[in-house]
C-alpha positions as CSV (number, residue, x, y, z in Angstrom):
1,M,43.9,12.2,33.9
2,T,41.7,13.1,36.3
3,T,39.5,10.7,38.6
4,F,36.6,11.3,39.9
5,D,35.0,8.4,42.8
6,N,31.4,7.2,44.0
7,I,29.4,9.3,41.9
8,T,26.0,8.7,41.1
9,E,25.1,8.7,37.3
10,T,21.4,9.6,35.6
11,D,21.3,8.9,32.6
12,Q,18.9,9.7,29.7
13,E,16.8,6.8,30.2
14,G,16.5,7.3,33.5
15,T,19.1,4.1,34.5
16,E,20.7,5.8,38.2
17,R,24.3,3.2,39.5
18,Q,27.1,4.6,41.0
19,V,30.0,4.8,39.2
20,T,33.5,6.1,38.5
21,L,34.5,8.9,36.1
22,E,37.7,9.6,34.7
23,I,38.0,12.5,32.7
24,T,40.9,13.0,30.3
25,A,40.9,15.5,27.7
26,T,38.9,14.0,24.9
27,S,36.8,11.3,26.2
28,I,34.5,11.0,29.8
29,V,34.8,7.7,30.8
30,R,31.8,6.5,33.4
31,S,32.3,3.3,35.0
32,T,31.0,1.0,37.6
33,E,32.9,-0.5,40.0
34,N,34.8,-4.1,39.1
35,Q,34.7,-1.9,35.6
36,A,31.2,-4.7,35.1
37,W,30.0,-1.9,33.8
38,V,32.1,1.1,31.4
39,G,30.4,3.8,28.8
40,R,32.6,6.0,27.2
41,L,31.6,9.8,26.1
42,D,33.6,12.0,23.7
43,A,34.1,15.4,25.3
44,T,33.1,17.0,21.8
45,S,28.6,15.6,22.0
46,V,28.8,17.2,25.8
47,E,26.7,20.1,24.6
48,S,26.9,22.5,27.7
49,L,26.9,21.3,31.4
50,D,25.3,22.8,34.4
51,R,25.9,23.0,37.8
52,D,23.4,22.8,40.8
53,K,24.7,23.4,44.4
54,K,23.3,22.3,46.9
55,M,24.6,23.4,50.8
56,I,23.4,21.0,52.6
57,G,23.4,17.1,50.0
58,A,25.3,16.2,47.3
59,D,25.5,18.6,43.8
60,S,24.4,18.0,41.0
61,I,26.0,18.4,37.1
62,V,23.9,18.1,34.2
63,A,25.6,17.9,31.4
64,H,23.5,18.3,28.1
65,T,24.5,15.3,25.3
66,S,24.1,15.7,21.9
67,F,22.4,12.2,23.4
68,G,20.1,13.5,26.2
69,E,21.2,14.3,29.6
70,I,22.8,12.9,32.2
71,T,23.3,14.1,36.0
72,W,26.1,13.8,38.2
73,S,25.9,14.1,41.9
74,L,28.2,14.4,44.5
75,K,29.1,16.4,48.0
76,K,31.5,19.3,46.2
77,G,31.1,19.0,42.8
78,Q,33.2,22.6,42.2
79,D,36.5,20.4,41.2
80,L,34.3,17.7,38.4
81,F,32.6,21.1,37.0
82,G,36.0,22.4,36.6
83,A,37.2,19.1,35.0
84,L,34.2,18.3,32.7
85,E,34.3,22.2,32.1
86,D,38.1,22.1,31.1
87,A,37.5,18.5,28.6
88,C,35.1,20.1,26.9
89,K,36.1,23.1,25.7
């Protein structure tokens, strides 16, 4: 399992929240501080991934899922993108 902290997530409904992502071989677990909110996304529901790398500011990673788009924003997003690619193969 790989964990990424302090990620800004915007879900398919436009709700924005600060989350921690835990990526396993089969799922992506998204949780807020103290796990007040938890969302589990099956890795097989991710149809494709896009990455918008920015020189200044946060990188954006968009997961196109069977439920809609989820965007994660963070500085230096390459490690997260690689972990997502591995999990969603």
